[in-house]
Each structure stands twice: as structure tokens, then as C-alpha cells.
All heavy atoms as a GROMACS GRO file, in nm:
protein
  531
    1ARG      N    1   8.268  -5.107   3.342
    1ARG     CA    2   8.161  -5.092   3.244
    1ARG      C    3   8.173  -5.197   3.133
    1ARG      O    4   8.074  -5.254   3.090
    1ARG     CB    5   8.166  -4.950   3.187
    1ARG     CG    6   8.050  -4.921   3.096
    1ARG     CD    7   8.047  -4.775   3.054
    1ARG     NE    8   7.932  -4.751   2.972
    1ARG     CZ    9   7.817  -4.702   3.016
    1ARG    NH1   10   7.803  -4.670   3.141
    1ARG    NH2   11   7.718  -4.685   2.934
    2GLU      N   12   8.297  -5.220   3.093
    2GLU     CA   13   8.320  -5.317   2.986
    2GLU      C   14   8.276  -5.457   3.028
    2GLU      O   15   8.215  -5.530   2.949
    2GLU     CB   16   8.467  -5.317   2.948
    2GLU     CG   17   8.497  -5.405   2.829
    2GLU     CD   18   8.644  -5.397   2.787
    2GLU    OE1   19   8.700  -5.286   2.787
    2GLU    OE2   20   8.699  -5.504   2.757
    3ASN      N   21   8.306  -5.495   3.152
    3ASN     CA   22   8.265  -5.627   3.202
    3ASN      C   23   8.114  -5.643   3.201
    3ASN      O   24   8.062  -5.748   3.167
    3ASN     CB   25   8.318  -5.650   3.343
    3ASN     CG   26   8.468  -5.666   3.347
    3ASN    OD1   27   8.530  -5.692   3.246
    3ASN    ND2   28   8.526  -5.649   3.464
    4VAL      N   29   8.043  -5.538   3.240
    4VAL     CA   30   7.897  -5.543   3.241
    4VAL      C   31   7.845  -5.560   3.098
    4VAL      O   32   7.756  -5.642   3.073
    4VAL     CB   33   7.837  -5.416   3.307
    4VAL    CG1   34   7.686  -5.414   3.294
    4VAL    CG2   35   7.878  -5.410   3.455
    5GLU      N   36   7.901  -5.485   3.005
    5GLU     CA   37   7.858  -5.496   2.865
    5GLU      C   38   7.884  -5.636   2.810
    5GLU      O   39   7.802  -5.690   2.735
    5GLU     CB   40   7.928  -5.392   2.778
    5GLU     CG   41   7.879  -5.251   2.800
    5GLU     CD   42   7.742  -5.221   2.742
    5GLU    OE1   43   7.676  -5.311   2.685
    5GLU    OE2   44   7.699  -5.105   2.754
    6VAL      N   45   7.996  -5.697   2.849
    6VAL     CA   46   8.028  -5.833   2.803
    6VAL      C   47   7.921  -5.931   2.852
    6VAL      O   48   7.873  -6.015   2.775
    6VAL     CB   49   8.169  -5.876   2.850
    6VAL    CG1   50   8.191  -6.025   2.829
    6VAL    CG2   51   8.276  -5.795   2.778
    7VAL      N   52   7.882  -5.920   2.977
    7VAL     CA   53   7.778  -6.008   3.032
    7VAL      C   54   7.644  -5.980   2.963
    7VAL      O   55   7.573  -6.073   2.924
    7VAL     CB   56   7.766  -5.993   3.185
    7VAL    CG1   57   7.648  -6.072   3.238
    7VAL    CG2   58   7.895  -6.037   3.254
    8LEU      N   59   7.610  -5.853   2.947
    8LEU     CA   60   7.484  -5.819   2.880
    8LEU      C   61   7.481  -5.871   2.737
    8LEU      O   62   7.377  -5.916   2.689
    8LEU     CB   63   7.461  -5.668   2.882
    8LEU     CG   64   7.433  -5.606   3.019
    8LEU    CD1   65   7.418  -5.455   3.007
    8LEU    CD2   66   7.311  -5.667   3.085
    9ASP      N   67   7.595  -5.869   2.670
    9ASP     CA   68   7.602  -5.920   2.532
    9ASP      C   69   7.570  -6.068   2.524
    9ASP      O   70   7.517  -6.116   2.423
    9ASP     CB   71   7.740  -5.892   2.471
    9ASP     CG   72   7.758  -5.746   2.432
    9ASP    OD1   73   7.659  -5.672   2.424
    9ASP    OD2   74   7.875  -5.708   2.409
   10THR      N   75   7.598  -6.144   2.632
   10THR     CA   76   7.564  -6.286   2.632
   10THR      C   77   7.414  -6.308   2.652
   10THR      O   78   7.361  -6.412   2.615
   10THR     CB   79   7.641  -6.364   2.742
   10THR    OG1   80   7.598  -6.321   2.870
   10THR    CG2   81   7.792  -6.346   2.727
   11LEU      N   82   7.347  -6.209   2.711
   11LEU     CA   83   7.204  -6.220   2.740
   11LEU      C   84   7.116  -6.158   2.631
   11LEU      O   85   6.999  -6.193   2.618
   11LEU     CB   86   7.173  -6.154   2.875
   11LEU     CG   87   7.246  -6.215   2.995
   11LEU    CD1   88   7.230  -6.127   3.117
   11LEU    CD2   89   7.195  -6.356   3.021
   12ARG      N   90   7.172  -6.066   2.556
   12ARG     CA   91   7.094  -5.993   2.455
   12ARG      C   92   7.022  -6.082   2.354
   12ARG      O   93   6.907  -6.054   2.319
   12ARG     CB   94   7.184  -5.894   2.381
   12ARG     CG   95   7.201  -5.767   2.456
   12ARG     CD   96   7.261  -5.656   2.370
   12ARG     NE   97   7.256  -5.533   2.444
   12ARG     CZ   98   7.355  -5.486   2.518
   12ARG    NH1   99   7.469  -5.551   2.525
   12ARG    NH2  100   7.342  -5.374   2.586
   13PRO      N  101   7.084  -6.189   2.304
   13PRO     CA  102   7.012  -6.272   2.205
   13PRO      C  103   6.877  -6.324   2.256
   13PRO      O  104   6.781  -6.334   2.179
   13PRO     CB  105   7.108  -6.388   2.178
   13PRO     CG  106   7.243  -6.330   2.207
   13PRO     CD  107   7.221  -6.235   2.321
   14PHE      N  108   6.868  -6.353   2.385
   14PHE     CA  109   6.742  -6.402   2.442
   14PHE      C  110   6.637  -6.292   2.442
   14PHE      O  111   6.520  -6.316   2.413
   14PHE     CB  112   6.764  -6.455   2.584
   14PHE     CG  113   6.865  -6.566   2.590
   14PHE    CD1  114   6.994  -6.543   2.636
   14PHE    CD2  115   6.833  -6.694   2.545
   14PHE    CE1  116   7.088  -6.645   2.641
   14PHE    CE2  117   6.927  -6.797   2.549
   14PHE     CZ  118   7.054  -6.772   2.596
   15LEU      N  119   6.679  -6.171   2.476
   15LEU     CA  120   6.587  -6.057   2.476
   15LEU      C  121   6.547  -6.020   2.333
   15LEU      O  122   6.429  -5.995   2.304
   15LEU     CB  123   6.652  -5.936   2.543
   15LEU     CG  124   6.693  -5.954   2.689
   15LEU    CD1  125   6.771  -5.833   2.737
   15LEU    CD2  126   6.572  -5.977   2.777
   16GLN      N  127   6.644  -6.019   2.244
   16GLN     CA  128   6.618  -5.981   2.105
   16GLN      C  129   6.529  -6.082   2.034
   16GLN      O  130   6.453  -6.044   1.943
   16GLN     CB  131   6.750  -5.962   2.031
   16GLN     CG  132   6.826  -5.840   2.082
   16GLN     CD  133   6.969  -5.832   2.033
   16GLN    OE1  134   7.025  -5.929   1.982
   16GLN    NE2  135   7.029  -5.715   2.049
   17ALA      N  136   6.533  -6.206   2.076
   17ALA     CA  137   6.446  -6.309   2.016
   17ALA      C  138   6.299  -6.277   2.042
   17ALA      O  139   6.212  -6.317   1.964
   17ALA     CB  140   6.481  -6.447   2.074
   18ASP      N  141   6.271  -6.202   2.148
   18ASP     CA  142   6.134  -6.163   2.182
   18ASP      C  143   6.106  -6.018   2.145
   18ASP      O  144   6.008  -5.960   2.192
   18ASP     CB  145   6.108  -6.186   2.331
   18ASP     CG  146   6.102  -6.334   2.366
   18ASP    OD1  147   6.054  -6.412   2.281
   18ASP    OD2  148   6.144  -6.372   2.476
   19GLY      N  149   6.195  -5.957   2.067
   19GLY     CA  150   6.172  -5.821   2.022
   19GLY      C  151   6.217  -5.713   2.119
   19GLY      O  152   6.173  -5.599   2.111
   20GLY      N  153   6.304  -5.748   2.212
   20GLY     CA  154   6.350  -5.650   2.311
   20GLY      C  155   6.500  -5.638   2.314
   20GLY      O  156   6.571  -5.692   2.230
   21ASP      N  157   6.547  -5.563   2.413
   21ASP     CA  158   6.690  -5.544   2.433
   21ASP      C  159   6.710  -5.480   2.570
   21ASP      O  160   6.613  -5.450   2.639
   21ASP     CB  161   6.750  -5.454   2.324
   21ASP     CG  162   6.899  -5.478   2.302
   21ASP    OD1  163   6.962  -5.546   2.385
   21ASP    OD2  164   6.952  -5.429   2.201
   22VAL      N  165   6.835  -5.460   2.607
   22VAL     CA  166   6.867  -5.396   2.734
   22VAL      C  167   6.978  -5.294   2.710
   22VAL      O  168   7.068  -5.318   2.628
   22VAL     CB  169   6.908  -5.499   2.842
   22VAL    CG1  170   7.033  -5.573   2.804
   22VAL    CG2  171   6.921  -5.433   2.979
   23THR      N  172   6.970  -5.181   2.780
   23THR     CA  173   7.070  -5.077   2.770
   23THR      C  174   7.131  -5.052   2.907
   23THR      O  175   7.057  -5.045   3.007
   23THR     CB  176   7.007  -4.945   2.720
   23THR    OG1  177   6.948  -4.969   2.593
   23THR    CG2  178   7.109  -4.834   2.708
   24LEU      N  179   7.262  -5.042   2.912
   24LEU     CA  180   7.331  -5.003   3.035
   24LEU      C  181   7.323  -4.851   3.044
   24LEU      O  182   7.382  -4.780   2.963
   24LEU     CB  183   7.476  -5.050   3.031
   24LEU     CG  184   7.566  -5.002   3.145
   24LEU    CD1  185   7.514  -5.045   3.280
   24LEU    CD2  186   7.708  -5.052   3.123
   25VAL      N  187   7.247  -4.801   3.141
   25VAL     CA  188   7.229  -4.657   3.158
   25VAL      C  189   7.352  -4.598   3.226
   25VAL      O  190   7.412  -4.503   3.178
   25VAL     CB  191   7.101  -4.626   3.238
   25VAL    CG1  192   7.088  -4.477   3.263
   25VAL    CG2  193   6.979  -4.681   3.165
   26GLU      N  194   7.388  -4.656   3.341
   26GLU     CA  195   7.508  -4.611   3.411
   26GLU      C  196   7.545  -4.709   3.521
   26GLU      O  197   7.467  -4.796   3.557
   26GLU     CB  198   7.490  -4.470   3.469
   26GLU     CG  199   7.396  -4.462   3.588
   26GLU     CD  200   7.389  -4.322   3.647
   26GLU    OE1  201   7.490  -4.277   3.703
   26GLU    OE2  202   7.282  -4.261   3.638
   27ILE      N  203   7.665  -4.691   3.570
   27ILE     CA  204   7.711  -4.766   3.688
   27ILE      C  205   7.739  -4.662   3.794
   27ILE      O  206   7.819  -4.570   3.774
   27ILE     CB  207   7.838  -4.847   3.657
   27ILE    CG1  208   7.808  -4.951   3.548
   27ILE    CG2  209   7.889  -4.915   3.784
   27ILE    CD1  210   7.928  -5.026   3.498
   28ALA      N  211   7.669  -4.673   3.906
   28ALA     CA  212   7.683  -4.578   4.016
   28ALA      C  213   7.735  -4.655   4.137
   28ALA      O  214   7.660  -4.726   4.203
   28ALA     CB  215   7.549  -4.512   4.046
   29GLY      N  216   7.864  -4.643   4.162
   29GLY     CA  217   7.924  -4.721   4.270
   29GLY      C  218   7.919  -4.868   4.235
   29GLY      O  219   7.969  -4.910   4.132
   30ASN      N  220   7.852  -4.946   4.320
   30ASN     CA  221   7.837  -5.089   4.296
   30ASN      C  222   7.701  -5.124   4.237
   30ASN      O  223   7.665  -5.241   4.230
   30ASN     CB  224   7.858  -5.167   4.426
   30ASN     CG  225   8.003  -5.159   4.472
   30ASN    OD1  226   8.093  -5.135   4.394
   30ASN    ND2  227   8.023  -5.179   4.600
   31ALA      N  228   7.626  -5.022   4.196
   31ALA     CA  229   7.493  -5.044   4.139
   31ALA      C  230   7.498  -5.026   3.988
   31ALA      O  231   7.563  -4.936   3.936
   31ALA     CB  232   7.392  -4.946   4.198
   32VAL      N  233   7.430  -5.115   3.919
   32VAL     CA  234   7.419  -5.108   3.774
   32VAL      C  235   7.276  -5.069   3.741
   32VAL      O  236   7.181  -5.130   3.790
   32VAL     CB  237   7.454  -5.244   3.709
   32VAL    CG1  238   7.427  -5.242   3.561
   32VAL    CG2  239   7.598  -5.281   3.737
   33ILE      N  240   7.262  -4.966   3.659
   33ILE     CA  241   7.129  -4.918   3.620
   33ILE      C  242   7.104  -4.958   3.476
   33ILE      O  243   7.181  -4.922   3.386
   33ILE     CB  244   7.118  -4.766   3.639
   33ILE    CG1  245   7.148  -4.731   3.785
   33ILE    CG2  246   6.980  -4.716   3.596
   33ILE    CD1  247   7.169  -4.584   3.812
   34LEU      N  248   6.997  -5.036   3.456
   34LEU     CA  249   6.963  -5.090   3.325
   34LEU      C  250   6.826  -5.041   3.282
   34LEU      O  251   6.740  -5.013   3.366
   34LEU     CB  252   6.960  -5.243   3.330
   34LEU     CG  253   7.087  -5.315   3.373
   34LEU    CD1  254   7.060  -5.464   3.385
   34LEU    CD2  255   7.200  -5.288   3.276
   35GLN      N  256   6.806  -5.037   3.151
   35GLN     CA  257   6.675  -5.005   3.097
   35GLN      C  258   6.640  -5.109   2.992
   35GLN      O  259   6.718  -5.132   2.899
   35GLN     CB  260   6.673  -4.865   3.036
   35GLN     CG  261   6.536  -4.825   2.986
   35GLN     CD  262   6.531  -4.679   2.946
   35GLN    OE1  263   6.634  -4.616   2.924
   35GLN    NE2  264   6.413  -4.626   2.936
   36LEU      N  265   6.524  -5.170   3.007
   36LEU     CA  266   6.476  -5.265   2.907
   36LEU      C  267   6.417  -5.187   2.791
   36LEU      O  268   6.350  -5.085   2.811
   36LEU     CB  269   6.372  -5.359   2.967
   36LEU     CG  270   6.426  -5.458   3.071
   36LEU    CD1  271   6.312  -5.534   3.136
   36LEU    CD2  272   6.524  -5.554   3.008
   37GLN      N  273   6.442  -5.234   2.669
   37GLN     CA  274   6.400  -5.165   2.547
   37GLN      C  275   6.302  -5.251   2.468
   37GLN      O  276   6.295  -5.372   2.488
   37GLN     CB  277   6.524  -5.138   2.460
   37GLN     CG  278   6.633  -5.060   2.526
   37GLN     CD  279   6.598  -4.914   2.540
   37GLN    OE1  280   6.538  -4.856   2.452
   37GLN    NE2  281   6.636  -4.856   2.652
   38GLY      N  282   6.233  -5.187   2.376
   38GLY     CA  283   6.145  -5.258   2.284
   38GLY      C  284   6.036  -5.334   2.356
   38GLY      O  285   5.978  -5.286   2.453
   39ALA      N  286   6.009  -5.454   2.309
   39ALA     CA  287   5.902  -5.535   2.366
   39ALA      C  288   5.926  -5.566   2.514
   39ALA      O  289   5.831  -5.578   2.592
   39ALA     CB  290   5.886  -5.665   2.288
   40CYS      N  291   6.051  -5.574   2.555
   40CYS     CA  292   6.082  -5.603   2.695
   40CYS      C  293   6.044  -5.488   2.787
   40CYS      O  294   6.016  -5.508   2.904
   40CYS     CB  295   6.231  -5.632   2.712
   40CYS     SG  296   6.281  -5.789   2.638
   41GLY      N  297   6.042  -5.366   2.735
   41GLY     CA  298   6.009  -5.250   2.816
   41GLY      C  299   5.863  -5.246   2.858
   41GLY      O  300   5.830  -5.186   2.960
   42THR      N  301   5.776  -5.309   2.781
   42THR     CA  302   5.633  -5.304   2.810
   42THR      C  303   5.574  -5.441   2.845
   42THR      O  304   5.456  -5.451   2.870
   42THR     CB  305   5.556  -5.246   2.690
   42THR    OG1  306   5.584  -5.327   2.574
   42THR    CG2  307   5.598  -5.103   2.663
   43CYS      N  308   5.657  -5.542   2.847
   43CYS     CA  309   5.610  -5.678   2.872
   43CYS      C  310   5.573  -5.697   3.019
   43CYS      O  311   5.645  -5.652   3.109
   43CYS     CB  312   5.721  -5.777   2.834
   43CYS     SG  313   5.681  -5.948   2.870
   44PRO      N  314   5.462  -5.765   3.047
   44PRO     CA  315   5.423  -5.791   3.186
   44PRO      C  316   5.527  -5.876   3.261
   44PRO      O  317   5.533  -5.873   3.383
   44PRO     CB  318   5.291  -5.868   3.174
   44PRO     CG  319   5.243  -5.847   3.035
   44PRO     CD  320   5.363  -5.814   2.952
   45SER      N  321   5.608  -5.951   3.189
   45SER     CA  322   5.709  -6.036   3.252
   45SER      C  323   5.844  -5.966   3.268
   45SER      O  324   5.942  -6.029   3.306
   45SER     CB  325   5.729  -6.164   3.170
   45SER     OG  326   5.610  -6.237   3.162
   46SER      N  327   5.850  -5.837   3.241
   46SER     CA  328   5.979  -5.766   3.243
   46SER      C  329   6.044  -5.768   3.381
   46SER      O  330   6.167  -5.777   3.392
   46SER     CB  331   5.964  -5.623   3.194
   46SER     OG  332   5.883  -5.547   3.282
   47ALA      N  333   5.964  -5.765   3.488
   47ALA     CA  334   6.022  -5.770   3.623
   47ALA      C  335   6.091  -5.904   3.646
   47ALA      O  336   6.200  -5.909   3.705
   47ALA     CB  337   5.914  -5.746   3.729
   48MET      N  338   6.031  -6.012   3.598
   48MET     CA  339   6.093  -6.144   3.612
   48MET      C  340   6.217  -6.156   3.525
   48MET      O  341   6.317  -6.215   3.567
   48MET     CB  342   5.993  -6.254   3.577
   48MET     CG  343   5.887  -6.270   3.683
   48MET     SD  344   5.802  -6.427   3.675
   48MET     CE  345   5.932  -6.542   3.699
   49THR      N  346   6.213  -6.099   3.405
   49THR     CA  347   6.330  -6.099   3.317
   49THR      C  348   6.445  -6.026   3.385
   49THR      O  349   6.559  -6.073   3.385
   49THR     CB  350   6.296  -6.031   3.183
   49THR    OG1  351   6.193  -6.106   3.118
   49THR    CG2  352   6.418  -6.021   3.093
   50MET      N  353   6.414  -5.912   3.445
   50MET     CA  354   6.517  -5.832   3.511
   50MET      C  355   6.574  -5.908   3.630
   50MET      O  356   6.696  -5.920   3.645
   50MET     CB  357   6.458  -5.698   3.556
   50MET     CG  358   6.557  -5.606   3.621
   50MET     SD  359   6.694  -5.550   3.516
   50MET     CE  360   6.612  -5.437   3.407
   51LYS      N  361   6.488  -5.962   3.715
   51LYS     CA  362   6.532  -6.027   3.840
   51LYS      C  363   6.599  -6.162   3.813
   51LYS      O  364   6.710  -6.186   3.860
   51LYS     CB  365   6.410  -6.045   3.931
   51LYS     CG  366   6.443  -6.088   4.070
   51LYS     CD  367   6.486  -5.969   4.151
   51LYS     CE  368   6.506  -6.009   4.296
   51LYS     NZ  369   6.588  -5.912   4.365
   52ASN      N  370   6.531  -6.249   3.741
   52ASN     CA  371   6.578  -6.386   3.724
   52ASN      C  372   6.679  -6.404   3.612
   52ASN      O  373   6.752  -6.503   3.610
   52ASN     CB  374   6.459  -6.481   3.701
   52ASN     CG  375   6.370  -6.490   3.821
   52ASN    OD1  376   6.413  -6.469   3.933
   52ASN    ND2  377   6.243  -6.518   3.799
   53GLY      N  378   6.684  -6.311   3.520
   53GLY     CA  379   6.777  -6.323   3.409
   53GLY      C  380   6.895  -6.230   3.424
   53GLY      O  381   7.007  -6.272   3.455
   54LEU      N  382   6.869  -6.102   3.407
   54LEU     CA  383   6.976  -6.003   3.406
   54LEU      C  384   7.044  -5.988   3.542
   54LEU      O  385   7.166  -5.997   3.553
   54LEU     CB  386   6.921  -5.868   3.359
   54LEU     CG  387   6.860  -5.868   3.218
   54LEU    CD1  388   6.789  -5.737   3.190
   54LEU    CD2  389   6.965  -5.897   3.113
   55GLU      N  390   6.965  -5.964   3.645
   55GLU     CA  391   7.023  -5.941   3.778
   55GLU      C  392   7.100  -6.063   3.828
   55GLU      O  393   7.215  -6.052   3.871
   55GLU     CB  394   6.913  -5.904   3.878
   55GLU     CG  395   6.966  -5.878   4.018
   55GLU     CD  396   6.857  -5.834   4.114
   55GLU    OE1  397   6.779  -5.744   4.079
   55GLU    OE2  398   6.850  -5.891   4.224
   56LYS      N  399   7.039  -6.178   3.819
   56LYS     CA  400   7.102  -6.301   3.868
   56LYS      C  401   7.236  -6.326   3.798
   56LYS      O  402   7.337  -6.355   3.862
   56LYS     CB  403   7.007  -6.419   3.846
   56LYS     CG  404   7.058  -6.551   3.895
   56LYS     CD  405   6.955  -6.661   3.872
   56LYS     CE  406   7.005  -6.794   3.919
   56LYS     NZ  407   6.909  -6.901   3.892
   57THR      N  408   7.238  -6.310   3.666
   57THR     CA  409   7.359  -6.336   3.590
   57THR      C  410   7.468  -6.233   3.621
   57THR      O  411   7.584  -6.269   3.642
   57THR     CB  412   7.329  -6.338   3.438
   57THR    OG1  413   7.226  -6.436   3.415
   57THR    CG2  414   7.451  -6.373   3.358
   58LEU      N  415   7.432  -6.105   3.624
   58LEU     CA  416   7.531  -6.002   3.654
   58LEU      C  417   7.591  -6.019   3.793
   58LEU      O  418   7.712  -6.007   3.811
   58LEU     CB  419   7.469  -5.862   3.640
   58LEU     CG  420   7.450  -5.813   3.496
   58LEU    CD1  421   7.359  -5.692   3.491
   58LEU    CD2  422   7.585  -5.782   3.432
   59LEU      N  423   7.507  -6.047   3.892
   59LEU     CA  424   7.557  -6.064   4.029
   59LEU      C  425   7.648  -6.186   4.041
   59LEU      O  426   7.746  -6.184   4.115
   59LEU     CB  427   7.441  -6.074   4.128
   59LEU     CG  428   7.357  -5.947   4.146
   59LEU    CD1  429   7.238  -5.974   4.238
   59LEU    CD2  430   7.440  -5.831   4.199
   60GLN      N  431   7.618  -6.292   3.968
   60GLN     CA  432   7.701  -6.412   3.971
   60GLN      C  433   7.836  -6.390   3.903
   60GLN      O  434   7.938  -6.434   3.952
   60GLN     CB  435   7.629  -6.529   3.902
   60GLN     CG  436   7.522  -6.593   3.984
   60GLN     CD  437   7.452  -6.704   3.907
   60GLN    OE1  438   7.464  -6.716   3.785
   60GLN    NE2  439   7.374  -6.785   3.979
   61ARG      N  440   7.834  -6.322   3.792
   61ARG     CA  441   7.956  -6.310   3.712
   61ARG      C  442   8.046  -6.193   3.752
   61ARG      O  443   8.166  -6.194   3.721
   61ARG     CB  444   7.921  -6.298   3.564
   61ARG     CG  445   7.853  -6.425   3.513
   61ARG     CD  446   7.853  -6.431   3.365
   61ARG     NE  447   7.775  -6.546   3.320
   61ARG     CZ  448   7.738  -6.563   3.196
   61ARG    NH1  449   7.770  -6.476   3.104
   61ARG    NH2  450   7.669  -6.669   3.162
   62ILE      N  451   7.988  -6.092   3.816
   62ILE     CA  452   8.067  -5.975   3.858
   62ILE      C  453   8.039  -5.950   4.006
   62ILE      O  454   7.946  -5.878   4.042
   62ILE     CB  455   8.033  -5.850   3.773
   62ILE    CG1  456   8.045  -5.882   3.624
   62ILE    CG2  457   8.125  -5.734   3.811
   62ILE    CD1  458   7.999  -5.771   3.532
   63PRO      N  459   8.119  -6.010   4.094
   63PRO     CA  460   8.092  -6.006   4.238
   63PRO      C  461   8.095  -5.866   4.300
   63PRO      O  462   8.037  -5.845   4.406
   63PRO     CB  463   8.204  -6.091   4.299
   63PRO     CG  464   8.266  -6.165   4.186
   63PRO     CD  465   8.232  -6.093   4.060
   64THR      N  466   8.159  -5.770   4.236
   64THR     CA  467   8.163  -5.635   4.294
   64THR      C  468   8.031  -5.560   4.278
   64THR      O  469   8.009  -5.460   4.344
   64THR     CB  470   8.277  -5.551   4.230
   64THR    OG1  471   8.259  -5.551   4.088
   64THR    CG2  472   8.413  -5.609   4.265
   65ILE      N  473   7.945  -5.610   4.191
   65ILE     CA  474   7.812  -5.549   4.176
   65ILE      C  475   7.724  -5.597   4.290
   65ILE      O  476   7.718  -5.717   4.319
   65ILE     CB  477   7.748  -5.588   4.041
   65ILE    CG1  478   7.829  -5.529   3.926
   65ILE    CG2  479   7.603  -5.540   4.034
   65ILE    CD1  480   7.784  -5.575   3.790
   66THR      N  481   7.656  -5.504   4.355
   66THR     CA  482   7.570  -5.540   4.467
   66THR      C  483   7.423  -5.510   4.442
   66THR      O  484   7.338  -5.555   4.517
   66THR     CB  485   7.614  -5.466   4.595
   66THR    OG1  486   7.610  -5.326   4.570
   66THR    CG2  487   7.753  -5.509   4.637
   67GLU      N  488   7.395  -5.434   4.336
   67GLU     CA  489   7.255  -5.395   4.312
   67GLU      C  490   7.232  -5.371   4.163
   67GLU      O  491   7.315  -5.314   4.093
   67GLU     CB  492   7.224  -5.267   4.389
   67GLU     CG  493   7.082  -5.220   4.377
   67GLU     CD  494   7.055  -5.090   4.453
   67GLU    OE1  495   7.151  -5.020   4.491
   67GLU    OE2  496   6.938  -5.061   4.472
   68ILE      N  497   7.115  -5.416   4.117
   68ILE     CA  498   7.072  -5.390   3.981
   68ILE      C  499   6.943  -5.307   3.990
   68ILE      O  500   6.850  -5.345   4.061
   68ILE     CB  501   7.041  -5.520   3.903
   68ILE    CG1  502   7.160  -5.616   3.909
   68ILE    CG2  503   7.000  -5.490   3.761
   68ILE    CD1  504   7.286  -5.568   3.845
   69VAL      N  505   6.942  -5.194   3.922
   69VAL     CA  506   6.827  -5.104   3.925
   69VAL      C  507   6.768  -5.095   3.786
   69VAL      O  508   6.842  -5.077   3.689
   69VAL     CB  509   6.869  -4.963   3.974
   69VAL    CG1  510   6.751  -4.868   3.974
   69VAL    CG2  511   6.934  -4.972   4.112
   70GLN      N  512   6.637  -5.110   3.777
   70GLN     CA  513   6.570  -5.096   3.647
   70GLN      C  514   6.515  -4.955   3.635
   70GLN      O  515   6.444  -4.906   3.722
   70GLN     CB  516   6.456  -5.197   3.634
   70GLN     CG  517   6.386  -5.191   3.500
   70GLN     CD  518   6.279  -5.296   3.486
   70GLN    OE1  519   6.263  -5.383   3.570
   70GLN    NE2  520   6.206  -5.288   3.378
   71ARG      N  521   6.550  -4.891   3.524
   71ARG     CA  522   6.498  -4.757   3.499
   71ARG      C  523   6.390  -4.765   3.395
   71ARG      O  524   6.388  -4.840   3.308
   71ARG     CB  525   6.609  -4.665   3.452
   71ARG     CG  526   6.559  -4.522   3.432
   71ARG     CD  527   6.664  -4.429   3.392
   71ARG     NE  528   6.739  -4.387   3.509
   71ARG     CZ  529   6.849  -4.316   3.504
   71ARG    NH1  530   6.898  -4.282   3.388
   71ARG    NH2  531   6.912  -4.280   3.611
   0.00000   0.00000   0.00000
């Protein structure tokens, strides 16, 4: 959990610059469940932010993670 939070902390400034944030909901096995907050939660580009930003970075930096789920 700590490793995931460390990676998310490196990405948060980009989300916060647009009025959003991300919350780690839980880790279930090798899946990480995230929730976008604020402006990111309702933004039409949130799926791309999740896939190309958060998911890509987490999967690269923490090889034991196999899935990112957006709640």
C-alpha cells in the first residue's frame, strides 16, 4: 500500500493543478482500486487520465500490480 501511495504522490501535483486528486480505495490481490476526486471525477478526459497516466505509471513502477480499477 505504501509503494502505491508513493507513486500516487508523484502524480498528484498534475491532478491537483487541474482541480482534482486521486484516492487509493483498496488493494485487492494484485488489483489497485482508485477513485478520481474533484474536477478529475467529472472530467470527460478522466478515462484517459486513469489509463495513460495513473495506470501506466503504477504498472511500470510496481510490477506486482496487474490491474487498475477505477471506482
